[in-house]
N, C-alpha and C positions, 0 to 999 in steps of 0.2 A: 536958418543956415544949415542945420543938421539935415532937414528934409531935402533941401536943394542938393546937398552933398550926396545923399542916398540916391536921388534920382540920377545924378551924373554917374555914380558908380554902377548903378543898375544898368545903365545904357552900355557902359564899357564891358560889364560882365556878359550882357547879351551878345555883344559883338564877338567877344572871346569864345562864348559857347558856340556861336555859328561858325566861327573859324575852325574850331575843333571838329564840328560835324563835317565841314568841307574837307578837312584833312583826312578824316576817317573814310569818307566816301571816295576820295581820290587816291589815298594812300601812296603818295610819291615816295620812292626809296631815296631818302636824303642822308641817312646815317647808317654806317656799318659798325656794329659792335663785335669785335673779334676777341673771343676768349682764347688768347694765345696758348695757354697751357693751364693745367690744374696743378702742376708742380710748383713748389714754393721753397724759399730758403728760410722761412719762418713757420711757426705753428701757432697762429693767433687764436685766442680763445673764442672770438666771435665769427670766424670766417664763414661767409655764406656760400662759398664755392670750394670746399675742402677737397684734398686729394684722396682721402680715404673713400673706399667703396666705389671708386671709378677705375676703369682699366686704362692706365697711363700709356700702355703700349699702343693704344689706338690714336694717340696724338697725331695730328696732321704733320706730314713731312714737309721739308722746306719747299720742294717743287710743287707739292699739292696746294700749299697756301698761296704761292705766287700764281698758280694756275687758276685758283678760285677767284682771286681778285682780277685777273685778266678776263675771265669769263664775265664777271659782273660789269667790267668796263666795256666789254663788247656788246652785251645784251641789253643793258639798261640805258635809259635816257639819263645821262649824268649832268645835264645842264643845270639842274637845281640841287645837285649833290652838295652836302655841307662838310662833313668830316668823318674820319674814322676814329673810333674810340677803342683802344686796346687795353684789355683787362687780363686778369689771371684768376687764380694763382698769382705768381709773380712773373710778369712778362720777360724780365731780364734773365731768368734762368734758361731761356732759350738762347743757346749760343749762336743761333742763326738769325736772331732778330734784326741785326743791322743789315745782313744780307737781304732779308725779306724787304725791309724798308727801302733799301737802295733800289731794288727791282720795281716795287710798286710805285715809288715816288717818280718814276719816269712819266706817269700819267699826271698831268697838272692838277686834276681834280682830287687826286689822292695826296696832295701836299698840304693838308690841314689835319694833322694827326695829334690826338691826345693819348697819353699813356698813363695808366693808373699804376702806381708803384709804391713799394715801401721805402724806396730810396737807398737801400743798402748797397746794391751793386753800383749805383751812380756815385755814391760817396767814395767807394773804393776804386772807381775808375772814372775820374772827373773828365778825362779827355773824351769820353763817349758823348758828352754834351755837344761837341762840335759835329760829330757824325749825325746825331739826332737832328740837329738843325739843318744840316746839309741834305738830309733825306726826308724832309717834309714834316718833321715833328714841330708843332707850334706850342704845345702845352703839356704840362706834367701835373698830374694829381698825386700829391705825396701825402701819405697817411701819417698823421701824428695824433695820437689818441690820449693826450694828457701831458702833464709835465713829466720830467725825466723818469722818476721812479714809477709812476703810474703807467706811462707808455711802455717802458721796458717790461713791466710785469704783465701787462695785457697782451703784449706781442711776444712774450717769452724769449727776450733777447737782452743781454747786457750790452750797453753801449749803443743800442738801437736809436735812442732819442737823438744822441749827438750826431749820428750818421744821417738820419732823416732830415734833421735841421740843416746840416751842411749841404746835403744834396739840394734842398729847397733854396737855400741862400745862393749857391753857385748857379742854379738854373735861373733864378731871378736876375742875377748879374749878367747872364748870357742873353737876356732879353726874352726868355720863354715866358709864356703865361702860366703862372704857377698857382695851383689851388692847394691849400692846406686842407686835407679832408680829415674830419674828426668824427669817429663813431662815438656817440654819447650814450652812456649806460649809467646804471644806478650807482656804480662805484666811482665814476670820474666826473659826475655832474657838478660837484663842488669846485672842480678845477677849470671849468670852461671859461670863466671870466679871466682867470690868470693866463690861460693859454691864448686867449684872444689878444690880450695886451702883449704877451711875449711875441706872438707871430707878427703883430702890427709893428712892433719896434725892431725886432731882430731879424725877421725874414722878409717882411714887406711883400707878401704874395698879392696877387690880384684878387683872389677869392679866399675867404675863410668859410669853408663849407661844412655844415653839420649834417650828420645822418643819424637817425635813431637806430639803435641796435634792434634787430628784428629776430623773431623766433624761427630762424632758418639756419641750415648748416649746423655748425657746432653749438649754436645757442638753443638749448632745449626750450620747449614751450613754457616751462615753469622755472626758467633760469633766474637766479638771483640777480642777474645783470639787467633784466628787462625793466623798462621804465613804466611807471604807473601813468595814468592819464594826467594826474596833477603834475608829475615831474615833466611830462612832455609839454604841458602848458607853461611850465616854468622856463623851459628852453625857448618856447615861442616868445615869451615876454622878454627874454634876454635878446633874442634876435631883433625883435621890434624896436627895442631901445637903441641898438647899434645901427639898425637900418635908418631910423629917423635921424640919427646923429649925422650920418654921412651921405645919405642917398642923393642929396642935391648935387654932390660933386662926383658921382659915380662915372661920369663921362671922362674924368681925369684918370688915366690908366695907372697912375701912381697911387691912387686911393684904394684901400682894401675894402672890397665888398663883402657882405655877409649873405648867406643863403642857407636854406634848408634843402636837403637833397630829396630823395623820393619818399617824402612823408605823406603824400596825398593831398586832397582838397580839404581846406579848413573852414569853409563857409564864408559867406560874404562879409561877415564882420571882421574876419582876420585876413583873408586873402588880399594881397596888395599892400600889406602893412609891414611885412617882415622879410621879404626877399624880392629881388628885381624881376620876378616873373610870377605868373599864375600857373599852378601845377595841373597837368593831366598826364597820366602814364602813356607814353608814346610807343610802348613795346608793340611790334607788329603793325603799327600804323604808318610811321615813316622811319622806323628803326629796325633794320634787318640784323639778326644775330647769326654769327658763325661760331659754333662752340669748338672746344679744343679738339674734338674728334670728327669735326666736319658736319655735325648735325646742324640743321637749319632751324633757327628759333629766333629769339630776340635777346633780352637781357639775360645774362648767365645766372642771375639769382632766381630766375623763374624755374619752377619745377620742370624736370625733363619730361613730365607727362604732356607738356605743351610743345614738344618737338614736331616740326612740320615736314621734315624730310632730311635727306642726306646729300650734302654738296658733293660728295665723292661720286655719286651715281645719278642724282636727280638734276633736272633743269631748274636752276635757282629762280630764274625769271618767271617761269611758269608757276612755281610754288608761290612766289610773292604775289603774282597777279590773281591767282585762283584759290590760294590757301589762306591761312591765318584768320579763319572765320571766327574763332573764339576770341581773338584779339580785337577784331573790328566790330563785332556785335556781342556785347557783354551782358546781354539780357540774362544769361545763365547765372550771373552774379547777383541778380536782383531778387534776393531772398532775405528772409529775416528782417532786420531793421531797414534794409535797402528797399523793401517792397514798395513802401509808400513815401519814400524820402523826397522831400521837396527839392533837394539838391542833386537828384539823380542825373539830370541832364548836364551837370557840371562835373560830376565825379565818376559816373559809370562804374561804381563799385570799388574804386580805389586802385592802387598799384597792383599789377599782375602778379608780382612776387608775393603778395599777401592775399592770394585768391581765396584763402579760407577765413580771412578776417573781413566780414561783411561791412563793418563800420567801426573803425577803431576810435572814432571820435564821438559816437553816439549822437550824430547830428539829426537823426530821424526823429 
């Protein structure tokens, strides 16, 4: 039975691998990740896109953002477009965010928008939820990084936990697809089980999403918050237990799913057992990024060394079609432990934002 199961899984992994290869070769533009701003109303210890050391005066103006989305709508084949993901900083510090959403949501294919937020502004302005829904927002990712004391300490705000929870609860009641996003680190690992049950009972989000803290932004490479390999595997064990508990009912949208975010490929023994998808970094493959200052890239957590152009002056479609070589051919990452790794065709060196970490799992 175990051998038969392996043969079946190997078949599906090969199909998935071929699908990734096709996606890379064709690179359809299906997702736009817009880094709305680097400004924020908090100063979180782990932030991967902090406001320091960037020129905030270069932030795109209202009309520039709208014009960029209009150019994309005009120049690209939008028939297979999926959604917009808005990140920051904190997107809601932009006082023109609703104005921008109102304008771009006139395009039907732009009416599937996710916003990643700390929830503070929403909790203080609950009426904004109706505007978000009216202007194409279908999902909110709300950050909650532990139970009350831990969350408030990690995000440097008193009362923040209560406001984030309230924002998430109200968004769920309004019918938005809510993801509770948790950055797991060495100091809050012991609270993940409790936070999972708290969210399941009190918030009832669609997704309980865990992300490992990474050595980027404010988290130094030797930070005391970074997880060891053993601690990461402990998180995987937690997710696998919860996944096996409820995955048969995930088609029911009232059931809370669990997943790991951009943690990379975990090998055939683990993939498919702890989240409802198999991972491959899609940066620059089907995910186009517009950074706060108009630079053309992908995920905002990726080093700005990987900027491909400037939306203020360049032809975005031309850059998408003819650029992004480092994203679509990642042989440059095939060094060290990756050189002879049997899983290279599945992983391609891992997430682009960890381009200096050749193999965080030692699978080679």
